[in-house]
N, C-alpha and C positions, 0 to 999 in steps of 0.2 A: 734864451729859454732853454732849459734842459729837460728832456724827457727820459725817465727811467722806466724800463719794462723788465720785470723780473718774475721768475717762477715762485709762486707761493708754496713754500715747503711745509709750513705749519700755520695753525691759526689758534686763537684763544677767544672764547666767548665769555663775557662777564655780565651777569644780570644783577639788578638791584641798584640802589643809589651809589653812584661813583662820583664823588666830589673832586673836581680839579679846578685849577685856575689857568685861564688862557688870556693873554693880553690884558691882564688886570681884572678880568671878569670871572667870577665864580660860576662854574657850570656843574649842574647835578644831572649827569647822564643816567638814564634808566638801564642802558645796556651799552656794551663796548665790544666791538669785533676788531681784533688785531691780527693782521696778516704779516707773516714773516718770510722774507727771502734770505739769501745768504748774507747780504750786507744792507738790506733795506727793510723798512717797516712801513706799513700803511695801516693807520688806525682810524676807525669810524666810531664816533660817539653818537649814540642815538638818544635824542632829547624828547622829553614829554611835550605834548601839544601846548602851544602858546608860549614856550620858553624861547627867548631870543638867543640865537647862536652867535658865538664869537666868529671872527674871521678865521678861515682855514689857515693852517700853519705848515711851513716846511722848515725842518731843522737840519741844517747841513751837518752840524756836529753829531746829532743823533741819527742822521740818515733816515729820517722819519717824516712822513706827511700825516697830518691829522685833519680830519674834516668832520662836520657835524650834520646829522640828518635827523628827520623825524623818526620817533620810536617805531611807528608802524611799518617802516622799511626794514627793520631788523630781521623778520622771518625769511625774507627773500635772500638775504646775505647768508644766513645760517644754512638754509636749504642748499644754496649753490655750493658752499664750502664742504658740506657733508656728502653731497651726492654727485658732484661733477669732478672731472679731472681731465686734463690739467687745468689749473687756475693760474691766471697771470695777473700780477699787480701792475698798475700803470700810474705813474706819478709825473705831474708837470710841476717843476719846482717854482715856476713863476705864477702858477695858478693852482695851488694844491687843492682847492675846492673842486677842481675838475678831475681829481684822482678817481680811479675806479678799478674794479676787478672784472675779469671776464673769463669765459671758458675758451678752450681751444676749439678748432673746427670739428664738427661732428657730421657724420654722414646723414643725409636726409632719411627720415623714417626710423632713425635709431630710437629704440624704446628702452625704458628702464626695465631692469630685471626685477621680478617680485612686485611687491606693492599692490595697489588697486588694479593695475593693468592685468597682472597675473590672476587676481581673483576673478575679474570679469571674464577673462578668456577661459578660465577653468569652469565656469558656470554651465 
């Protein structure tokens, strides 16, 4: 088993029908989030409810893990990528379905600047 941990340097969000084929199965994702490190990629395909997902994939040649999640999980990924830093990508080549992204450690009680918290405090 090989685990790769990398800093996510860039990301791309794609919305709309995105047709691809994985393991001989056509997949029509409604959204895609791709996370890029220096030499690794972690791609999450977000599928409509009721669509069967193919097995997650690790490509050694592409240095990329792809996994498939329900579409309703997409907003949490986009929110994290837009509002948190640093973000780390985690890939297990033997079990690419266990791949994930996470934030770095943050101090207890840290709050976001601006947004609704600021509006409520300023009332």
